[in-house]
C-alpha positions in Angstrom: 4.8 10.6 -1.5 2.0 8.7 -3.2 1.4 5.2 -1.8 -0.8 2.9 -3.9 -2.1 -0.2 -2.4 -3.6 -3.0 -4.5 -7.0 -4.1 -3.5 -7.7 -6.5 -6.3 -8.7 -10.1 -5.9 -5.3 -11.7 -6.2 -3.7 -9.4 -3.6 -6.8 -9.8 -1.3 -6.3 -13.6 -1.5 -2.8 -13.2 0.0 -3.7 -10.7 2.7 -4.0 -7.3 1.2 -7.0 -6.2 3.2 -5.1 -6.5 6.5 -1.9 -5.0 4.9 -4.0 -2.0 3.7 -5.6 -1.5 7.1 -2.3 -1.7 9.0 -0.5 0.4 6.4 -3.2 3.1 6.8 -2.9 3.1 10.6 0.9 3.3 10.4 1.1 6.2 8.1 -1.9 8.0 9.7 -4.1 8.4 6.7 -7.2 6.5 5.4 -7.6 5.4 1.8 -8.1 8.4 -0.4 -6.6 10.7 2.2 -3.2 12.5 2.7 -1.4 12.1 6.2 -0.1 15.0 8.1 3.4 14.0 6.9 2.4 14.3 3.3 1.7 10.6 2.4 -1.2 10.2 0.1 -2.8 6.6 0.4 -4.8 5.3 -2.6 -6.5 1.9 -3.3 -5.8 0.7 -6.9 -7.1 -2.5 -8.6 -4.0 -4.1 -10.1 -0.5 -3.1 -10.3 0.5 -6.1 -12.5 2.3 -8.1 -9.7 -0.5 -10.5 -9.0 1.9 -13.5 -8.5 3.9 -11.5 -5.9 1.1 -9.9 -4.0 0.1 -8.1 -2.0 1.5 -5.4 -4.2 2.1 -1.7 -3.6 3.6 1.3 -5.4 5.7 4.0 -3.6 5.9 7.1 -6.0 5.7 4.7 -9.0 8.0 2.1 -7.8 6.6 -1.4 -7.5 6.9 -3.1 -4.2 6.1 -6.9 -4.4 5.1 -8.9 -1.4 4.4 -5.7 0.5 4.2 -5.5 4.2 2.7 -2.6 6.3 5.8 -2.1 8.5 8.2 -1.9 5.4 5.8 0.4 3.5 5.4 2.8 6.5 9.3 2.8 7.0 9.8 3.7 3.2 7.4 6.5 3.2 8.6 8.1 6.4 12.3 7.9 5.5 
């Protein structure tokens, strides 16, 4: 599973930094690393969902208004 978390300005303005930190903690991998469960976490700088941030992508599927708890549940399912 590849989890991309937007770290661009528009997403940061609506809480992406906290969401990224918590998501990394929940999945057990820092940015640029892969968790023991096989989740690769990457920072990206725009997923094109600036009006619905913070944005993320799970294996290429866009997640608008992403929350750490929901992302962690999705990648562990």
